[in-house]
KEKOL-596772 format. One record per residue (C-alpha): x, y, z. Coordinates in nm, 2 decimals. Layout:
<sites>
+--------+--------+--------+
:   east :  north :     up :
+--------+--------+--------+
:      X :      Y :      Z :
...
+--------+--------+--------+
</sites>
This chain:
<sites>
+--------+--------+--------+
:   east :  north :     up :
+--------+--------+--------+
:   0.88 :  -1.59 :  -0.15 :
:   0.92 :  -1.37 :  -0.45 :
:   1.21 :  -1.50 :  -0.68 :
:   1.50 :  -1.23 :  -0.70 :
:   1.56 :  -1.07 :  -1.03 :
:   1.94 :  -1.08 :  -1.17 :
:   2.11 :  -0.75 :  -1.03 :
:   2.05 :  -0.43 :  -1.27 :
:   2.25 :  -0.13 :  -1.20 :
:   2.03 :   0.10 :  -1.39 :
:   1.77 :   0.36 :  -1.36 :
:   1.51 :   0.34 :  -1.09 :
:   1.21 :   0.25 :  -1.36 :
:   1.15 :  -0.05 :  -1.52 :
:   1.13 :  -0.12 :  -1.89 :
:   0.75 :  -0.05 :  -1.86 :
:   0.83 :   0.29 :  -1.73 :
:   0.67 :   0.21 :  -1.39 :
:   0.82 :   0.16 :  -1.05 :
:   0.74 :  -0.08 :  -0.76 :
:   0.68 :   0.07 :  -0.42 :
:   0.43 :   0.14 :  -0.18 :
:   0.38 :  -0.03 :   0.22 :
:   0.09 :  -0.18 :   0.38 :
:   0.12 :  -0.25 :   0.75 :
:  -0.23 :  -0.39 :   0.92 :
:  -0.34 :  -0.56 :   1.24 :
:  -0.58 :  -0.81 :   1.16 :
:  -0.81 :  -0.96 :   1.45 :
:  -0.60 :  -0.79 :   1.68 :
:  -0.87 :  -0.56 :   1.86 :
:  -1.20 :  -0.70 :   1.97 :
:  -1.39 :  -0.40 :   1.82 :
:  -1.19 :  -0.35 :   1.50 :
:  -1.10 :  -0.65 :   1.28 :
:  -0.88 :  -0.45 :   1.05 :
:  -0.68 :  -0.15 :   1.12 :
:  -0.46 :  -0.06 :   0.81 :
:  -0.22 :   0.20 :   0.75 :
:  -0.02 :   0.25 :   0.43 :
:   0.22 :   0.48 :   0.23 :
:   0.17 :   0.54 :  -0.15 :
:   0.50 :   0.60 :  -0.34 :
:   0.51 :   0.74 :  -0.66 :
:   0.69 :   0.97 :  -0.91 :
:   0.58 :   1.33 :  -0.80 :
:   0.50 :   1.44 :  -1.18 :
:   0.25 :   1.15 :  -1.17 :
:  -0.09 :   1.33 :  -1.12 :
:  -0.34 :   1.21 :  -0.82 :
:  -0.66 :   1.33 :  -0.66 :
:  -0.68 :   1.33 :  -0.28 :
:  -0.89 :   1.10 :  -0.08 :
:  -1.30 :   1.13 :  -0.16 :
:  -1.61 :   0.97 :  -0.22 :
:  -1.62 :   0.81 :  -0.59 :
:  -1.93 :   0.96 :  -0.76 :
:  -2.18 :   0.69 :  -0.80 :
:  -2.03 :   0.45 :  -0.55 :
:  -1.98 :   0.41 :  -0.19 :
:  -1.64 :   0.37 :  -0.24 :
:  -1.39 :   0.63 :  -0.06 :
:  -1.02 :   0.63 :  -0.16 :
:  -0.76 :   0.88 :  -0.35 :
:  -0.71 :   0.82 :  -0.72 :
:  -0.45 :   0.78 :  -0.96 :
:  -0.56 :   1.03 :  -1.26 :
:  -0.33 :   0.88 :  -1.51 :
:  -0.47 :   0.51 :  -1.47 :
:  -0.79 :   0.59 :  -1.32 :
:  -0.72 :   0.36 :  -1.03 :
:  -0.66 :   0.34 :  -0.62 :
:  -0.40 :   0.22 :  -0.41 :
:  -0.63 :   0.20 :  -0.11 :
:  -0.98 :   0.25 :  -0.01 :
:  -1.29 :   0.10 :   0.14 :
:  -1.66 :   0.06 :   0.10 :
:  -1.92 :  -0.04 :   0.37 :
:  -1.77 :  -0.37 :   0.50 :
:  -1.47 :  -0.38 :   0.28 :
:  -1.13 :  -0.28 :   0.25 :
:  -0.87 :  -0.32 :  -0.03 :
:  -0.51 :  -0.20 :  -0.13 :
:  -0.24 :  -0.31 :  -0.35 :
:   0.12 :  -0.30 :  -0.38 :
:   0.34 :  -0.34 :  -0.67 :
:   0.62 :  -0.62 :  -0.67 :
:   0.99 :  -0.48 :  -0.72 :
:   1.13 :  -0.65 :  -1.01 :
:   1.33 :  -0.41 :  -1.26 :
:   1.41 :  -0.54 :  -1.58 :
:   1.11 :  -0.77 :  -1.60 :
:   0.91 :  -0.70 :  -1.92 :
:   0.55 :  -0.59 :  -1.85 :
:   0.25 :  -0.83 :  -2.02 :
:   0.11 :  -0.75 :  -2.36 :
:  -0.14 :  -0.49 :  -2.31 :
:  -0.12 :  -0.50 :  -1.93 :
:  -0.39 :  -0.37 :  -1.71 :
:  -0.36 :  -0.13 :  -1.42 :
:  -0.28 :  -0.27 :  -1.11 :
:  -0.49 :   0.00 :  -0.94 :
:  -0.82 :  -0.12 :  -1.09 :
:  -0.80 :  -0.43 :  -0.86 :
:  -0.89 :  -0.24 :  -0.51 :
:  -1.13 :  -0.03 :  -0.70 :
:  -1.31 :  -0.34 :  -0.86 :
:  -1.32 :  -0.54 :  -0.52 :
:  -1.46 :  -0.26 :  -0.34 :
:  -1.75 :  -0.18 :  -0.61 :
:  -1.84 :  -0.56 :  -0.57 :
:  -2.00 :  -0.78 :  -0.30 :
:  -1.78 :  -1.10 :  -0.41 :
:  -1.60 :  -1.27 :  -0.14 :
:  -1.23 :  -1.25 :  -0.17 :
:  -1.18 :  -1.60 :  -0.27 :
:  -1.47 :  -1.53 :  -0.53 :
:  -1.29 :  -1.20 :  -0.64 :
:  -0.95 :  -1.36 :  -0.67 :
:  -1.10 :  -1.64 :  -0.90 :
:  -1.25 :  -1.38 :  -1.13 :
:  -0.91 :  -1.20 :  -1.18 :
:  -0.69 :  -1.25 :  -1.45 :
:  -0.35 :  -1.23 :  -1.27 :
:  -0.13 :  -1.26 :  -1.62 :
:  -0.27 :  -0.96 :  -1.74 :
:  -0.09 :  -0.74 :  -1.45 :
:   0.27 :  -0.65 :  -1.39 :
:   0.35 :  -0.81 :  -1.03 :
:   0.14 :  -0.69 :  -0.74 :
:   0.00 :  -0.80 :  -0.38 :
:  -0.35 :  -0.75 :  -0.32 :
:  -0.50 :  -0.71 :   0.02 :
:  -0.88 :  -0.77 :   0.01 :
:  -1.11 :  -0.77 :   0.32 :
:  -1.46 :  -0.83 :   0.35 :
:  -1.64 :  -0.85 :   0.67 :
:  -1.91 :  -1.09 :   0.58 :
:  -1.68 :  -1.35 :   0.44 :
:  -1.57 :  -1.67 :   0.62 :
:  -1.19 :  -1.60 :   0.52 :
:  -1.25 :  -1.24 :   0.57 :
:  -0.87 :  -1.14 :   0.48 :
:  -0.71 :  -1.25 :   0.18 :
:  -0.37 :  -1.18 :  -0.02 :
:  -0.41 :  -1.20 :  -0.40 :
:  -0.10 :  -1.16 :  -0.62 :
:   0.07 :  -1.32 :  -0.95 :
:   0.40 :  -1.38 :  -0.79 :
:   0.27 :  -1.62 :  -0.52 :
:  -0.05 :  -1.86 :  -0.48 :
:  -0.33 :  -1.66 :  -0.33 :
:  -0.38 :  -1.72 :   0.03 :
:  -0.57 :  -1.61 :   0.36 :
:  -0.42 :  -1.42 :   0.63 :
:  -0.41 :  -1.55 :   1.00 :
:  -0.49 :  -1.33 :   1.30 :
:  -0.17 :  -1.10 :   1.36 :
:   0.02 :  -0.80 :   1.27 :
:   0.14 :  -0.79 :   0.89 :
:   0.33 :  -0.62 :   0.64 :
:   0.37 :  -0.60 :   0.28 :
:   0.61 :  -0.40 :   0.06 :
:   0.72 :  -0.49 :  -0.27 :
:   0.82 :  -0.86 :  -0.21 :
:   0.62 :  -1.13 :  -0.05 :
:   0.39 :  -1.06 :   0.23 :
:   0.59 :  -1.03 :   0.55 :
:   0.90 :  -1.07 :   0.35 :
:   1.15 :  -0.91 :   0.62 :
:   1.25 :  -0.60 :   0.46 :
:   1.37 :  -0.36 :   0.72 :
:   1.07 :  -0.11 :   0.67 :
:   0.84 :  -0.38 :   0.71 :
:   1.00 :  -0.54 :   1.01 :
:   1.03 :  -0.17 :   1.18 :
:   0.67 :  -0.09 :   1.09 :
:   0.51 :  -0.41 :   1.22 :
:   0.70 :  -0.35 :   1.53 :
:   0.58 :   0.01 :   1.56 :
:   0.23 :  -0.08 :   1.47 :
:   0.22 :  -0.33 :   1.76 :
:   0.30 :  -0.06 :   1.99 :
:   0.03 :   0.19 :   1.91 :
:  -0.27 :  -0.06 :   1.89 :
:  -0.51 :   0.04 :   2.17 :
:  -0.61 :  -0.21 :   2.44 :
:  -0.89 :  -0.45 :   2.44 :
:  -1.11 :  -0.23 :   2.65 :
:  -1.04 :   0.10 :   2.46 :
:  -1.19 :   0.25 :   2.15 :
:  -0.97 :   0.34 :   1.85 :
:  -0.97 :   0.73 :   1.83 :
:  -0.78 :   0.98 :   1.63 :
:  -0.56 :   1.05 :   1.94 :
:  -0.47 :   0.69 :   2.05 :
:  -0.44 :   0.54 :   1.70 :
:  -0.46 :   0.76 :   1.41 :
:  -0.24 :   1.05 :   1.50 :
:   0.05 :   0.81 :   1.62 :
:   0.00 :   0.58 :   1.29 :
:   0.04 :   0.90 :   1.09 :
:   0.35 :   0.97 :   1.28 :
:   0.48 :   0.63 :   1.19 :
:   0.42 :   0.67 :   0.86 :
:   0.65 :   0.98 :   0.84 :
:   0.95 :   0.79 :   0.96 :
:   1.26 :   0.88 :   0.75 :
:   1.51 :   0.65 :   0.89 :
:   1.69 :   0.46 :   0.62 :
:   1.81 :   0.10 :   0.68 :
:   2.18 :  -0.01 :   0.73 :
:   2.36 :  -0.12 :   0.41 :
:   2.38 :  -0.47 :   0.53 :
:   2.00 :  -0.50 :   0.57 :
:   1.91 :  -0.36 :   0.23 :
:   1.69 :  -0.60 :   0.02 :
:   1.84 :  -0.72 :  -0.30 :
:   1.61 :  -0.67 :  -0.58 :
:   1.82 :  -0.56 :  -0.86 :
:   1.86 :  -0.19 :  -0.79 :
:   2.17 :   0.01 :  -0.73 :
:   2.28 :   0.01 :  -0.36 :
:   2.23 :   0.40 :  -0.34 :
:   1.86 :   0.33 :  -0.46 :
:   1.80 :   0.06 :  -0.25 :
:   1.90 :   0.26 :   0.07 :
:   1.70 :   0.57 :  -0.08 :
:   1.40 :   0.35 :  -0.08 :
:   1.44 :   0.18 :   0.25 :
:   1.28 :   0.41 :   0.46 :
:   0.90 :   0.38 :   0.55 :
:   0.87 :   0.75 :   0.41 :
:   1.05 :   0.82 :   0.11 :
:   1.17 :   1.16 :  -0.03 :
:   1.43 :   1.13 :  -0.35 :
:   1.50 :   1.42 :  -0.58 :
:   1.72 :   1.46 :  -0.88 :
:   1.99 :   1.66 :  -0.71 :
:   2.30 :   1.53 :  -0.80 :
:   2.46 :   1.36 :  -1.13 :
:   2.42 :   1.01 :  -0.94 :
:   2.04 :   1.03 :  -0.87 :
:   1.95 :   1.22 :  -1.20 :
:   2.09 :   0.92 :  -1.40 :
:   1.84 :   0.69 :  -1.22 :
:   1.52 :   0.90 :  -1.18 :
:   1.35 :   1.06 :  -1.44 :
:   1.28 :   1.44 :  -1.36 :
:   1.07 :   1.54 :  -1.08 :
:   1.17 :   1.30 :  -0.81 :
:   1.01 :   1.02 :  -0.63 :
:   0.85 :   0.95 :  -0.28 :
:   0.55 :   0.93 :  -0.06 :
:   0.27 :   1.07 :  -0.20 :
:  -0.02 :   0.98 :   0.04 :
:  -0.05 :   0.81 :   0.38 :
:  -0.36 :   0.64 :   0.46 :
:  -0.50 :   0.50 :   0.79 :
:  -0.83 :   0.30 :   0.76 :
:  -1.03 :   0.16 :   1.04 :
:  -1.33 :  -0.10 :   1.01 :
:  -1.56 :  -0.18 :   1.32 :
:  -1.77 :  -0.47 :   1.37 :
:  -2.06 :  -0.31 :   1.20 :
:  -1.87 :  -0.25 :   0.90 :
:  -1.86 :   0.08 :   0.91 :
:  -1.51 :   0.22 :   0.77 :
:  -1.33 :   0.56 :   0.85 :
:  -1.02 :   0.66 :   0.63 :
:  -0.79 :   0.94 :   0.69 :
:  -0.52 :   1.06 :   0.44 :
:  -0.25 :   1.31 :   0.43 :
:  -0.10 :   1.38 :   0.08 :
:   0.23 :   1.52 :   0.04 :
:   0.40 :   1.72 :  -0.26 :
:   0.81 :   1.69 :  -0.24 :
:   0.82 :   1.54 :   0.10 :
:   0.59 :   1.83 :   0.28 :
:   0.24 :   1.78 :   0.36 :
:  -0.03 :   1.92 :   0.07 :
:  -0.35 :   2.03 :   0.19 :
:  -0.56 :   1.93 :   0.50 :
:  -0.58 :   1.61 :   0.66 :
:  -0.88 :   1.42 :   0.49 :
:  -1.11 :   1.23 :   0.70 :
:  -1.38 :   1.01 :   0.53 :
:  -1.66 :   0.77 :   0.63 :
:  -1.87 :   0.50 :   0.50 :
:  -2.21 :   0.42 :   0.58 :
:  -2.26 :   0.11 :   0.80 :
:  -2.39 :  -0.20 :   0.66 :
:  -2.76 :  -0.28 :   0.66 :
+--------+--------+--------+
</sites>
């Protein structure tokens, strides 16, 4: 479990000017034809520039791109999937000359190292708190969780979730999301299609239901902000003196919803819907990787 920082009733941002948000929900070895089904929301300040999912030039990587730090939050390459979430720990100082956490999935997806080999090559002390999901279809231990607030480990088969604490830490949005994901996984005799999985997964990721106050995680933020961050889909605008005091201008919320599937041949498909100020922006994007040779 991630150690809880002391209570800080301040701004939404940490000392580094960053915020720790995102949600990963995934079904590992729950369908005979698809070893991993991943759905994710990327939450970020509305003012931070980003590019929608695309194939990155000179690579087989498909992912959205953070145009400020140049990394990604979730993506795929042939036979591989990776994603990262931040650990919410307001007031914790960042490392000297900290590296961008978004480079972790980018680098993994452009290499052929196993998850365990890649974890050994990381310099975890160079990053602010993170959890990184690393999947390689050709590795014996194919799905690993790297991080610098816990010992790296291998996932067991099942439905899992990571928000901004430890993996499977029972935050309301994680528990709600895992239960909903279990309901939409197609049966073993059914292929995964847009209609029977992708569409309901994207609907799941639009859930704006806040958690009851007694169930909110205690991560050091004011209760008002913990409540605003508790839905699966987040939309916060600085429209009151209270929120303006805790948010930089421009607001904060879910910027992209992503669904990634991979079949037994290593063929990945990625769907992504981007959002601006809580509303869809642009069309739903659909990208594919080649199959493994």
